[in-house]
C-alpha positions as CSV (number, residue, x, y, z in Angstrom):
1,X,20.2,-2.9,-5.0
2,X,21.0,-6.0,-7.1
3,X,23.4,-7.3,-4.4
4,X,21.6,-6.0,-1.4
5,X,20.6,-8.8,1.1
6,X,17.1,-9.4,2.3
7,X,18.1,-8.3,5.8
8,X,19.4,-5.0,4.5
9,X,16.3,-4.4,2.5
10,X,14.1,-4.9,5.5
11,X,16.3,-2.7,7.6
12,X,15.9,0.1,5.0
13,X,12.1,-0.5,5.1
14,X,12.0,-0.1,8.9
15,X,14.2,3.0,8.7
16,X,12.1,4.6,5.9
17,X,8.8,4.4,7.7
18,X,10.1,4.7,11.2
19,X,11.4,8.1,10.3
20,X,8.8,9.2,7.7
21,X,5.5,7.6,8.5
22,X,3.6,7.1,5.2
23,X,1.1,10.0,4.8
24,X,2.4,12.1,7.7
25,X,3.3,15.0,5.5
26,X,-0.4,15.6,5.0
27,X,-1.0,16.3,8.7
28,X,-0.6,20.0,7.9
29,X,1.8,20.7,10.8
30,X,-0.2,19.1,13.5
31,X,1.6,16.8,15.9
32,X,1.5,13.1,15.1
33,X,-0.9,11.4,17.4
34,X,-3.4,14.3,17.8
35,X,-6.9,14.0,16.5
36,X,-6.3,17.1,14.3
37,X,-3.4,15.3,12.7
38,X,-5.3,12.1,12.0
39,X,-8.3,14.1,10.7
40,X,-6.2,15.9,8.2
41,X,-4.4,12.8,7.0
42,X,-7.7,11.0,6.5
43,X,-9.3,13.9,4.6
44,X,-6.4,14.1,2.2
45,X,-6.2,10.4,1.6
46,X,-9.9,9.8,0.7
47,X,-11.1,13.2,-0.5
48,X,-8.0,14.4,-2.4
49,X,-5.5,11.7,-3.2
50,X,-7.6,8.6,-3.8
51,X,-11.4,9.0,-3.5
52,X,-11.8,5.7,-5.4
53,X,-10.6,3.8,-2.4
54,X,-13.9,3.9,-0.5
55,X,-15.6,1.8,-3.2
56,X,-12.8,-0.4,-4.5
57,X,-11.4,-1.3,-1.1
58,X,-14.9,-2.1,0.2
59,X,-14.3,-0.7,3.7
60,X,-17.9,-1.5,4.7
61,X,-18.0,-4.9,3.0
62,X,-16.7,-7.2,5.7
63,X,-18.7,-6.4,8.7
64,X,-18.5,-9.1,11.4
65,X,-15.4,-10.7,9.8
66,X,-11.9,-11.1,11.2
67,X,-9.7,-8.8,9.1
68,X,-5.9,-8.6,9.0
69,X,-4.0,-5.6,7.5
70,X,-0.5,-6.5,6.5
71,X,1.5,-3.2,6.7
72,X,-1.0,-1.1,8.5
73,X,1.2,2.1,8.5
74,X,-0.5,4.8,10.5
75,X,-3.8,2.9,10.5
76,X,-5.7,5.0,8.0
77,X,-7.4,2.1,6.1
78,X,-7.6,-0.1,9.2
79,X,-9.8,2.6,10.9
80,X,-12.1,2.5,7.9
81,X,-12.6,-1.2,8.1
82,X,-13.2,-1.0,11.9
83,X,-15.8,1.7,11.4
84,X,-17.4,-0.6,8.8
85,X,-17.8,-3.4,11.4
86,X,-14.8,-5.6,10.8
87,X,-12.8,-7.1,13.8
88,X,-9.4,-5.8,12.9
89,X,-5.8,-6.8,13.4
90,X,-3.0,-4.5,12.2
91,X,0.5,-5.8,11.6
92,X,3.5,-3.7,10.5
93,X,7.2,-4.3,10.3
94,X,7.9,-0.9,11.8
95,X,7.3,-0.5,15.5
96,X,6.6,3.2,15.2
97,X,3.8,2.5,12.8
98,X,2.2,0.0,15.2
99,X,2.5,2.7,18.0
100,X,0.8,5.3,15.8
101,X,-2.0,3.0,14.8
102,X,-2.7,2.0,18.4
103,X,-2.8,5.7,19.3
104,X,-5.2,6.4,16.4
105,X,-7.6,3.8,17.5
106,X,-7.5,5.2,21.0
107,X,-8.2,8.7,19.7
108,X,-11.3,7.5,17.9
109,X,-12.5,5.0,20.5
110,X,-12.1,2.0,18.3
111,X,-11.1,-1.6,19.1
112,X,-8.3,-3.5,17.4
113,X,-5.3,-5.7,17.9
114,X,-1.8,-4.5,16.8
115,X,1.5,-6.1,16.5
116,X,5.0,-5.9,14.9
117,X,5.6,-8.6,12.3
118,X,7.1,-9.6,9.0
119,X,4.8,-10.0,5.9
120,X,6.9,-13.0,4.7
121,X,6.4,-14.8,8.0
122,X,3.0,-13.9,9.4
123,X,2.8,-14.8,13.1
124,X,-0.7,-16.4,12.8
125,X,-2.1,-20.0,12.6
126,X,-3.4,-21.3,9.3
127,X,-6.9,-20.1,8.4
128,X,-7.0,-17.3,11.0
129,X,-8.8,-14.6,9.0
130,X,-11.8,-14.0,6.8
131,X,-10.1,-11.1,5.1
132,X,-6.4,-10.1,4.5
133,X,-5.8,-6.6,3.2
134,X,-2.6,-4.9,2.2
135,X,-2.2,-1.6,0.4
136,X,1.1,-0.6,-1.2
137,X,3.2,-2.8,1.1
138,X,4.1,-6.2,-0.5
139,X,6.1,-4.6,-3.3
140,X,8.6,-3.4,-0.7
141,X,9.4,-6.8,0.8
142,X,12.3,-8.9,-0.8
143,X,10.1,-11.9,-1.6
144,X,6.7,-10.6,-2.6
145,X,5.5,-14.1,-3.7
146,X,6.3,-15.5,-0.3
147,X,4.3,-12.8,1.3
148,X,1.3,-13.5,-1.0
149,X,1.6,-17.2,-0.1
150,X,1.5,-16.2,3.5
151,X,-1.7,-14.3,2.8
152,X,-3.2,-17.4,1.3
153,X,-2.1,-19.5,4.3
154,X,-3.7,-17.4,7.0
155,X,-7.0,-16.9,5.1
156,X,-9.9,-19.2,5.9
157,X,-11.5,-21.1,3.0
158,X,-13.7,-18.7,1.1
159,X,-11.9,-15.8,2.5
160,X,-10.9,-12.7,0.6
161,X,-7.5,-11.2,-0.1
162,X,-7.4,-7.6,-1.2
163,X,-3.9,-6.5,-2.1
164,X,-2.6,-3.4,-3.9
165,X,0.7,-3.4,-5.7
166,X,2.3,-0.8,-7.9
167,X,1.4,-1.1,-11.6
168,X,4.2,-1.3,-14.1
169,X,1.9,-0.7,-17.1
170,X,1.0,2.7,-15.8
171,X,1.5,6.2,-17.1
172,X,3.4,7.1,-13.9
173,X,5.9,4.3,-14.4
174,X,6.6,5.0,-18.1
175,X,6.3,8.8,-18.2
176,X,7.9,9.7,-14.8
177,X,10.2,6.8,-13.8
178,X,11.3,5.7,-17.3
179,X,11.0,8.8,-19.4
180,X,11.6,11.7,-17.0
181,X,14.1,10.2,-14.6
182,X,15.4,7.3,-16.6
183,X,15.9,8.7,-20.1
184,X,15.8,12.5,-19.9
185,X,17.5,12.4,-16.6
186,X,20.1,9.9,-17.8
187,X,19.6,7.6,-14.8
188,X,18.9,4.4,-16.8
189,X,22.6,4.6,-17.9
190,X,23.7,3.7,-14.4
191,X,20.6,2.4,-12.6
192,X,17.8,-0.2,-12.9
193,X,14.2,0.9,-12.9
194,X,13.9,-0.5,-9.4
195,X,16.8,1.6,-8.2
196,X,15.2,4.7,-9.8
197,X,11.9,3.9,-8.1
198,X,13.7,3.5,-4.8
199,X,15.0,7.0,-5.0
200,X,11.9,8.8,-6.1
201,X,8.7,6.9,-5.4
202,X,8.5,7.0,-1.6
203,X,8.8,10.3,0.3
204,X,12.0,10.3,2.5
205,X,14.1,12.7,4.5
206,X,16.5,10.0,5.5
207,X,17.8,8.5,2.2
208,X,16.8,5.0,3.4
209,X,16.1,3.9,-0.2
210,X,13.5,1.2,0.4
211,X,13.0,-1.6,-2.2
212,X,10.3,-0.7,-4.7
213,X,8.9,-3.0,-7.3
214,X,6.1,-2.7,-9.9
215,X,4.1,-5.4,-11.7
216,X,1.9,-5.8,-14.7
217,X,-1.7,-6.9,-14.3
218,X,-0.8,-10.3,-15.8
219,X,2.1,-10.8,-13.4
220,X,-0.2,-10.0,-10.5
221,X,-2.7,-12.5,-11.7
222,X,0.0,-15.2,-11.9
223,X,1.2,-14.4,-8.4
224,X,-2.3,-15.1,-7.1
225,X,-2.7,-18.2,-9.1
226,X,-3.4,-20.4,-6.0
227,X,-6.6,-18.5,-5.4
228,X,-9.9,-19.3,-7.1
229,X,-11.9,-16.3,-8.1
230,X,-9.7,-13.3,-9.0
231,X,-10.3,-9.7,-10.1
232,X,-7.9,-6.8,-10.7
233,X,-8.8,-3.1,-10.6
234,X,-6.5,-0.4,-11.8
235,X,-6.7,3.0,-10.3
236,X,-4.7,6.1,-9.1
237,X,-3.7,8.8,-11.4
238,X,-3.6,12.4,-10.4
239,X,-3.1,15.6,-12.4
240,X,0.0,16.5,-10.3
241,X,1.7,13.2,-11.0
242,X,1.6,13.8,-14.8
243,X,1.4,17.6,-14.7
244,X,-1.9,17.5,-16.6
245,X,-3.4,21.0,-17.2
246,X,-6.7,22.1,-15.7
247,X,-8.4,22.0,-19.1
248,X,-8.3,18.2,-19.1
249,X,-11.7,17.2,-17.6
250,X,-11.8,15.2,-14.4
251,X,-13.7,12.4,-16.2
252,X,-10.7,12.0,-18.6
253,X,-8.3,11.8,-15.7
254,X,-10.5,9.2,-14.0
255,X,-10.7,7.1,-17.2
256,X,-7.0,7.2,-17.7
257,X,-6.5,6.1,-14.1
258,X,-8.8,3.0,-14.6
259,X,-6.6,1.9,-17.5
260,X,-3.1,3.2,-16.7
261,X,-3.2,4.0,-13.0
262,X,-0.3,3.5,-10.6
263,X,-2.2,1.0,-8.4
264,X,-3.3,-2.5,-9.4
265,X,-5.7,-4.0,-6.8
266,X,-6.2,-7.7,-6.7
267,X,-9.3,-9.0,-5.0
268,X,-9.0,-12.8,-4.7
269,X,-11.1,-15.6,-3.0
270,X,-9.4,-18.6,-1.4
């Protein structure tokens, strides 16, 4: 990974999600593109995996605004914003993701604009959007800071950026990546933490090994230093990820997630 070029990293990214669309494994055997498939994926995402997203991501908070999602994947979150009244544009580096998102909007009778594009070179004029949203995407691109600067550029004055990046000060990072795979598995002797994350964080049947980075809360705040008002929220910790027994109360798991979860969400005003 250390000597891999930006072009190769982006090729791996396109290969990864072109072959294994993010979240598709939760479609419970239904064909991609069917209503049953999309319903199952949505139910898992917001009812099982990350119920906190409805509040923290504010799906209904931008009604009437022009919203861009950078890295729309299969369109799960973009659909929520559209239902909440936003005028949505979905951009993804992977053509198949754009096709699936377009199909998803057709299935539900929703309006949107969809295109293939690069997060580091957004194909929009300055000050084009009221909101720019990206969830779990910008830590996969070679120059995350450049992508954040592009978010700033295409936002209108007073606009909102809402960006999720992986959180290095998380229990998942230290107990699973560093302790389980790195130390107990012996992988730190021959690999960097980024290389370990590349092998284990993202589901893959292809061995594409996409770039994966994680950041502390302070690092995220510095990366968004050009913005004015800034707030970070930490979320996302599940029992399965840390193999927590059922006797641990849900409220304890939630509290741990708000301090040491795997996702750090930056909400910033331009």
